[in-house]
C-alpha positions in Angstrom: -9.7 -3.7 16.7 -9.4 -7.4 16.6 -9.4 -7.4 12.8 -6.2 -5.3 12.6 -3.3 -7.5 13.3 -4.9 -10.7 14.6 -1.7 -12.4 15.7 0.2 -9.4 17.1 0.3 -10.3 20.7 3.1 -9.4 23.2 4.0 -13.1 23.6 4.1 -13.9 20.0 7.8 -13.2 19.4 8.2 -16.1 17.0 5.7 -14.9 14.5 6.6 -11.2 15.1 10.3 -11.1 16.1 10.3 -7.3 16.1 8.3 -7.2 19.3 11.4 -8.1 21.3 13.0 -4.8 20.0 10.1 -2.6 21.3 11.0 -0.1 24.0 9.8 -0.9 27.5 6.1 0.0 27.9 5.3 0.0 24.2 2.4 -2.3 23.5 2.1 -4.7 20.6 -1.3 -3.2 19.7 -2.9 0.2 19.9 -6.3 -0.6 21.4 -8.0 2.8 21.8 -7.4 5.7 19.5 -7.1 9.1 21.2 -9.7 10.8 19.0 -12.6 9.7 16.9 -12.3 12.5 14.3 -9.5 14.8 13.3 -11.7 17.8 14.0 -11.6 17.0 17.7 -7.9 17.6 18.0 -7.7 21.4 17.8 -10.4 22.0 20.5 -8.6 19.6 22.8 -5.2 21.3 22.4 -6.9 24.7 22.8 -8.2 23.6 26.2 -4.9 22.0 27.3 -2.4 24.6 26.0 -4.3 27.7 24.9 -1.4 30.2 25.1 1.4 28.0 23.8 2.7 28.6 20.3 1.6 25.8 17.9 3.0 27.1 14.6 5.7 29.6 13.8 6.5 30.6 10.2 10.0 31.8 9.6 10.7 33.6 6.4 14.1 33.5 4.7 15.0 37.0 6.0 14.1 35.9 9.6 10.7 37.6 9.8 8.4 35.4 11.8 4.9 35.1 13.2 3.1 32.5 15.3 -0.3 31.1 16.1 -1.2 29.7 19.6 -3.2 26.5 20.0 -6.2 28.7 21.0 -5.9 30.8 17.8 -5.6 27.7 15.6 -8.9 26.4 17.1 -10.7 29.8 16.8 -9.6 30.4 13.2 -10.3 26.9 12.1 -13.8 27.1 13.6 -14.3 30.3 11.6 -13.1 28.6 8.4 -15.4 25.6 9.0 -18.3 27.9 9.4 -17.4 29.7 6.2 -17.4 26.5 4.3 -20.7 25.3 5.6 -22.7 28.5 6.1 -21.3 30.9 3.4 -20.3 28.4 0.7 -23.1 25.9 1.7 -20.8 22.9 1.3 -22.2 19.5 2.3 -20.4 16.9 4.4 -18.0 15.0 2.2 -17.5 17.8 -0.2 -13.9 18.0 -1.4 -11.8 21.1 -0.5 -8.4 21.4 -2.1 -5.4 23.1 -0.3 -2.7 24.4 -2.6 -0.4 26.5 -0.4 3.2 26.1 0.9 4.0 25.8 4.6 2.6 28.8 6.5 0.1 29.8 9.2 -2.8 29.5 6.8 -2.2 25.8 6.2 -3.2 24.4 9.7 -6.2 26.8 9.9 -7.5 25.6 6.6 -6.8 21.9 7.3 -8.4 21.8 10.7 -11.3 23.9 9.4 -12.0 21.4 6.6 -12.0 18.6 9.1 -14.3 20.4 11.4 -16.7 21.1 8.5 -16.9 17.4 7.8 -15.4 18.0 4.3 -12.5 16.1 2.6 -9.1 17.7 2.3 -7.4 17.3 -1.1 -3.7 18.2 -0.9 -2.4 19.7 -4.1 1.3 20.6 -4.8 1.6 24.3 -5.4 4.4 23.6 -7.9 2.1 21.5 -10.2 1.7 22.7 -13.7 -1.8 23.7 -14.9 -2.1 20.4 -16.7 -1.3 18.5 -13.5 -3.7 20.6 -11.4 -6.5 20.1 -13.9 -6.0 16.3 -13.7 -6.5 16.4 -9.9 -9.4 18.8 -10.2 -11.1 16.6 -12.7 -10.7 13.5 -10.5 -11.4 14.9 -7.1 -14.0 17.4 -8.2 -13.3 19.9 -5.4 -16.1 22.3 -4.5 -13.5 24.9 -3.3 -9.8 25.5 -3.2 -7.5 27.3 -0.8 -4.6 28.6 -2.9 -1.7 31.1 -2.6 -1.9 34.3 -4.6 1.6 33.8 -6.0 0.4 31.0 -8.3 -2.9 32.5 -9.3 -1.9 32.6 -12.9 -1.3 28.8 -13.0 -4.5 28.2 -11.1 -6.4 30.3 -13.7 -5.0 28.2 -16.5 -6.0 25.0 -14.7 -9.5 26.3 -14.1 -10.0 27.1 -17.7 -9.8 23.3 -18.2 -11.6 22.2 -15.0 -13.4 25.0 -13.1 -13.5 25.0 -9.3 -16.6 26.8 -8.0 -15.0 28.7 -5.1 -11.5 30.0 -4.5 -10.0 31.3 -1.3 -6.7 33.1 -1.8 -4.0 33.3 0.9 -0.7 35.2 1.0 2.8 34.2 2.0 2.3 36.3 5.2 -1.3 35.4 5.9 -2.1 35.7 9.6 1.1 37.6 10.3 0.7 40.9 12.2 -0.6 43.7 9.9 2.7 45.6 9.6 4.7 42.5 8.7 2.0 41.3 6.3 1.9 44.6 4.5 5.7 44.8 4.2 6.0 41.3 2.9 3.1 41.7 0.5 4.4 45.0 -0.8 7.8 43.5 -1.5 6.3 40.4 -3.3 3.8 42.4 -5.4 5.7 45.6 -6.3 9.4 44.9 -5.8 9.7 41.2 -6.9 6.6 41.2 -9.1 5.6 37.8 -7.8 1.9 38.3 -7.4 -0.2 38.1 -10.6 -3.6 39.7 -10.8 -6.3 36.9 -10.2 -8.4 36.3 -13.3 -11.2 34.7 -11.4 -13.7 35.4 -8.6 -12.3 34.7 -5.2 -12.4 35.6 -1.5 -9.4 36.4 0.6 -8.7 34.2 3.6 -9.2 37.1 6.0 -12.6 37.7 4.5 -13.5 34.1 4.7 -12.5 34.0 8.4 -14.5 37.2 9.1 -17.6 35.8 7.5 -17.2 32.5 9.4 -16.8 34.2 12.7 -19.9 36.3 12.0 -21.8 33.0 11.3 -20.7 31.6 14.7 -21.8 34.8 16.5 -25.1 34.4 14.8 -25.5 30.9 16.2 -23.7 28.5 13.8 -22.8 25.3 15.7 -19.4 24.0 14.4 -19.5 20.9 16.6 -22.7 19.9 15.0 -21.2 19.7 11.5 -19.6 16.3 12.3 -21.9 15.0 15.0 -23.1 12.1 12.8 -19.8 11.4 11.1 -18.0 8.1 11.6 -14.3 7.6 12.0 -14.4 5.5 8.8 -15.3 8.6 6.8 -12.7 9.8 4.3 -10.7 12.7 5.7 -8.1 13.2 2.9 -7.5 12.5 -0.7 -3.7 12.3 -1.0 -2.6 12.1 -4.7 0.3 9.8 -5.5 1.9 7.8 -8.2 1.5 5.0 -5.8 3.0 1.5 -6.6 1.9 1.4 -10.2 2.8 4.9 -11.5 -0.8 6.2 -12.3 -1.7 9.4 -10.5 -4.6 8.6 -8.1 -6.0 9.7 -4.8 -5.4 7.5 -1.8 -8.5 7.7 0.4 -7.2 8.2 4.0 -9.9 8.0 6.7 -10.1 9.9 10.0 -9.3 6.6 11.7 -6.4 5.8 9.4 -4.6 9.1 10.3 -5.5 9.1 14.0 -4.3 5.6 14.4 -1.1 6.2 12.6 -0.4 9.2 14.9 -1.1 7.0 17.9 1.2 4.3 16.5 4.3 6.4 16.0 3.8 8.7 19.0 3.3 5.8 21.3 6.2 4.0 19.8 8.5 7.0 20.0 8.0 7.5 23.7 10.3 10.3 25.1 11.7 10.9 21.6 8.7 13.1 20.9 8.0 15.7 23.5 5.5 18.5 24.2 8.5 20.8 24.6 9.9 20.0 21.1 10.4 22.6 18.3 10.1 20.5 15.1 11.6 22.0 12.0 9.1 21.5 9.2 11.0 22.1 6.0 9.2 19.3 4.2 5.9 20.5 2.7 2.8 19.9 4.7 0.9 18.9 1.6 3.2 15.8 1.4 1.9 12.9 3.5 5.1 12.5 5.6 5.0 16.1 7.0 1.2 16.1 7.0 0.9 13.2 9.4 4.2 13.3 11.4 4.7 17.1 11.7 1.3 18.6 11.4 -0.8 16.0 13.2 1.7 14.2 15.3 3.5 17.1 16.9 0.2 19.1 17.2 -1.4 16.3 19.1 1.6 16.4 21.5 1.3 20.1 22.0 4.7 20.8 20.5 5.6 23.7 18.1 6.1 23.4 14.4 8.7 25.7 12.9 7.3 26.1 9.3 9.6 26.9 6.4 7.6 28.2 3.4 10.2 27.1 0.8 13.4 25.2 1.7 15.2 25.9 -1.6 17.8 27.2 -1.6 18.8 25.7 1.7 20.0 29.1 3.0 16.2 29.7 3.5 16.6 27.5 6.6 19.5 29.4 8.1 17.4 32.0 10.1 15.2 29.3 11.5 18.2 27.4 12.8 19.8 30.6 14.2 16.6 32.0 15.8 14.7 28.9 17.0 15.9 26.2 19.3 15.2 23.4 16.9 15.1 20.0 18.8 13.7 17.7 16.2 14.0 17.5 12.4 12.3 15.3 9.8 13.7 15.1 6.3 14.7 13.1 3.3 18.2 12.0 2.4 18.7 14.9 0.0 17.8 17.5 2.7 20.3 16.0 5.2 22.9 15.7 2.5 22.2 19.2 1.3 22.6 20.7 4.7 25.9 18.9 5.1 27.1 20.6 2.0 26.2 24.1 3.4 29.3 25.7 5.1 27.1 27.8 7.4 25.4 24.7 8.7 28.6 22.7 9.3 30.3 25.7 11.0 27.4 26.1 13.4 25.2 23.0 13.7 22.1 23.3 15.9 23.2 22.7 19.5 19.6 22.0 20.6 19.0 19.2 18.1 18.1 15.9 19.8 16.4 13.8 17.2 16.6 13.5 13.4 14.2 11.3 11.4 14.5 10.4 7.7 11.9 9.0 5.4 10.6 9.3 1.8 13.6 7.7 0.2 16.6 5.5 1.1 19.0 7.1 3.7 22.5 6.7 2.4 25.0 5.3 5.0 27.6 7.9 4.2 25.1 10.7 4.8 24.0 9.2 8.1 27.6 9.0 9.3 28.4 12.6 8.3 25.2 13.8 9.9 26.2 12.0 13.2 29.7 13.6 13.0 28.4 17.1 12.4 25.3 17.3 14.6 26.0 14.6 17.2 22.6 12.9 16.4 21.7 9.7 14.7 19.4 9.9 11.6 16.7 7.5 12.6 15.2 6.1 9.4 11.6 5.2 9.0 9.5 3.8 6.2 6.0 4.2 4.8 3.8 5.1 1.8 1.0 7.5 1.1 -1.3 4.4 1.1 -0.3 3.7 4.7 -1.0 7.2 6.1 2.2 6.9 5.8 4.3 5.4 8.7 4.8 1.6 8.8 8.2 1.3 10.5 10.6 3.2 12.8 13.7 2.5 14.8 13.4 1.8 18.5 15.3 4.4 20.5 18.8 3.2 21.4 18.4 0.1 19.1 19.1 1.6 15.7 20.6 -0.5 12.9 22.3 1.6 10.3 20.9 0.9 6.8 17.7 -0.5 8.2 14.3 1.1 8.2 13.5 -0.2 11.7 10.7 -2.4 12.9 6.9 -2.4 12.3 4.9 -0.1 14.5 2.3 -1.4 17.0 -0.8 -3.0 15.3 1.2 -3.3 12.1 2.1 -6.6 10.4 4.7 -6.9 7.7 6.4 -9.6 5.7 8.4 -10.1 2.4 6.8 -12.2 -0.3 7.7 -13.7 -3.6 5.9 -13.2 -6.9 3.2 -15.7 -5.8 2.5 -14.0 -2.5 4.4 -16.6 -0.4 6.5 -15.4 2.5 10.2 -15.7 1.8 12.9 -16.9 4.2 14.5 -14.5 6.7 17.2 -12.5 5.0 15.9 -13.1 1.5 14.6 -10.3 -0.7 10.9 -10.1 -1.5 8.2 -7.5 -2.0 7.2 -5.9 1.3 3.5 -6.2 2.2 1.8 -4.7 5.2 -1.5 -4.6 7.0 -2.8 -2.5 9.9 -5.2 0.3 10.9 -3.3 2.9 8.9 -3.8 1.2 5.5 -6.1 3.1 3.2 -9.4 1.5 2.2 -8.6 2.2 -1.5 -8.0 4.7 -4.2 -10.6 7.3 -5.0 -12.8 6.0 -7.9 -10.1 3.5 -9.0 -11.4 0.0 -8.1 -8.9 -1.6 -10.6 -5.9 0.2 -9.1 -7.2 -0.6 -5.6 -7.3 -4.4 -6.4 -3.7 -4.2 -7.8 -2.3 -3.1 -4.4 -4.8 -4.4 -1.8 -5.0 -8.2 -1.8 -6.6 -10.3 1.0 -6.1 -7.4 3.5 -2.5 -6.8 2.6 -1.0 -3.6 1.0 1.5 -4.6 -1.7 4.1 -1.8 -1.5 6.1 -2.4 -4.7 9.3 -2.1 -2.6 11.8 -5.0 -2.4 13.0 -5.6 1.1 14.5 -8.1 3.6 13.7 -8.9 7.2 16.4 -10.1 9.5 16.1 -12.5 12.5 15.3 -9.7 14.9 12.5 -8.3 12.8 14.3 -5.3 11.3 13.5 -4.5 7.7 15.8 -3.2 5.0 14.7 -1.7 1.7 16.6 -3.1 -1.2 14.9 -1.0 -3.8 11.7 -0.3 -5.7 10.6 -3.2 -7.8 10.2 -1.0 -10.9 13.7 0.5 -10.5 15.5 -2.9 -10.4 18.1 -3.3 -13.2 18.7 -6.7 -14.8 22.2 -7.0 -16.2 22.8 -10.3 -18.1 20.2 -11.9 -15.8 21.7 -10.5 -12.6 19.6 -8.2 -10.5 21.1 -4.8 -9.6 19.4 -2.5 -7.1 20.2 1.2 -7.7 20.1 1.9 -3.9 23.1 -0.3 -3.4 25.2 1.4 -6.2 24.1 4.9 -5.0 25.1 4.1 -1.4 28.6 3.2 -2.7 28.9 6.3 -4.9 27.9 8.5 -1.9 31.0 7.3 -0.1 33.3 8.6 -2.9 35.0 11.9 -2.1 33.9 14.5 -4.6 30.4 13.1 -5.1 27.8 15.6 -3.9 24.6 13.8 -5.2 24.0 10.7 -7.3 21.4 8.6 -8.9 21.5 5.3 -10.8 19.2 3.9 -13.5 19.3 1.0 -16.0 19.7 1.8 -19.7 19.2 -0.6 -22.6 22.2 -2.6 -23.9 22.2 -5.0 -26.9 24.5 -7.5 -25.3 23.4 -7.6 -21.7 19.8 -6.4 -21.8 20.5 -3.5 -19.4 23.6 -1.8 -18.0 24.1 0.6 -15.1 24.3 4.3 -15.7 25.2 6.8 -12.9 24.3 10.5 -12.8 26.6 12.5 -10.5 26.6 16.1 -9.2 30.2 16.8 -8.4 31.5 18.5 -5.3 35.0 18.2 -6.8 35.3 19.4 -10.4 38.3 17.2 -10.9 36.3 14.0 -10.4 36.1 12.0 -13.7 34.3 8.9 -14.9 37.4 6.7 -14.6 37.8 7.5 -11.0 34.2 6.7 -10.4 34.4 3.3 -12.0 37.7 2.4 -10.4 36.1 3.2 -7.0 33.0 1.1 -7.8 35.1 -1.9 -8.9 36.7 -2.0 -5.5 33.3 -2.1 -3.8 30.9 -3.9 -6.2 30.7 -6.9 -8.5 31.7 -6.0 -12.0 28.1 -6.2 -13.5 27.0 -3.5 -10.9 29.7 -1.0 -11.9 28.3 1.9 -14.0 29.1 1.5 -17.7 28.1 5.1 -18.2 28.8 8.1 -15.9 27.1 11.4 -16.6 27.9 14.5 -14.7 25.2 17.1 -14.1 24.8 20.4 -12.3 21.7 19.1 -10.5 19.3 16.1 -10.4 15.5 16.2 -10.9 13.7 16.1 -7.5 10.2 15.9 -6.2 8.5 18.5 -4.0 10.1 16.9 -0.9 13.6 16.6 -2.5 13.4 12.9 -3.5 15.5 12.3 -6.6 13.3 11.3 -9.5 14.9 8.3 -11.4 11.9 8.2 -13.7 12.8 11.7 -15.0 16.3 10.5 -15.7 15.0 7.6 -17.6 12.6 9.6 -19.6 14.7 12.6 -20.5 18.3 11.6 -21.1 20.3 14.3 -22.9 21.9 13.0 -26.1 25.7 12.3 -26.3 26.6 13.6 -22.8 27.7 10.4 -21.1 31.3 9.7 -20.4 32.2 6.1 -21.1 
């Protein structure tokens, strides 16, 4: 472990000022990871907490079902045996998962790890073209997909075939009466289930065949007996820091170390008794590592939400489950604060709220504190870093900051030549540590763009203060240059979020003949009377003139990613004609 953060020692507070902010008992380094391989986690939890509920899926109507830790271990053993004995997959074969949050997800994921295969997370909302791109690049030998999107999957496989398909249902692993009722409603009432146009096996059949192989003598533990922690565990597709879709190779050690880093740093904030609301999709790296792996390792319970949109889909989970911990992005917290049912009856059991994935707006954090009585503790990371790099120390939060680097993590801000900038000055954030990927799948050029001399270049502009707390200024590619002056959209958006009547907002730069670029704001109104003049007048009181939006466009909604992150790139690429108010 000596190669990971060579200077991160407990006494080195000059080089690493953030160490002074660490909670008592948190080491500067994580010396020994708790597991060697991800496939070892489920058997360990099954031995420690066999009858405790590990995952509970709550449907929008309140119907729910759970799996215990023992059941997750037994079913994932069966799925691993199915992959190796029935499908005859070799170690290192890629297996895609394309399903929303539900009981089938952890079974498939831990089964893939136990089989010694590589998990490829695929967004179920992808178009056939986007799916085909991932299939062509990752070359999966099998895919676990939900039956609701079988039509889109068929179209993708016409372009790039996948040899074996396992189909799940929204209510997979629910008790039979509930499964039949939900399946009947989806297939015959709502007409949501297309007829598959390809050969496939059901998840229940796959598990039955795998269990039969185990009874016949298949040795699941033997599948990974010769595997090293440096083996790739996941291909996590991302636009990354350069915008080209590519698969970040995350090893077993990357993910296990990242879990050890944030669990160890969080201390009593993360508890075995926690009920973590998992509204973010598990196929996204934030929820995958923090919710699925982190809380599973602790022996806590994940409350899985199959689809958080509309946000009323979360209501029954909040009403019926004692949610103590929630992870989300700024838009999720902001959206809940705009739901009358949530504000009228906020969860009384909630202890901890953690934000990531995008900048947390100060106005949202303040409203969340007022409504729920909890701080939103912001963290930071990237797919390429498994993903967590920073968190706030408990009791030492700084509003607007992303916290301090985790144990065994080194970070700094650098200029365009790679030289470290002075404290308080903006520069590109670079990081190194055991959670950093070894590279992109089959993309050596892209790998060289972001991994230089052991450092991951994040593409994010940030600042570090004298105590070692980092603040994100913005994405380098999103920066707006007005008459030579730099404007960071996050700053303008944070101001706009504080204006009464603004429900959501986003800011981009648009070309301007005189000034090169000018600021344009997109706003979803909470107050229909809000107009462009009021917006600009408010901004002039808070911002320098060149940062004030020249154009203001009101929309009914803003484009968002699968986790609810507002997509500025879509606003730049698809501006409707003649709809801006000057």
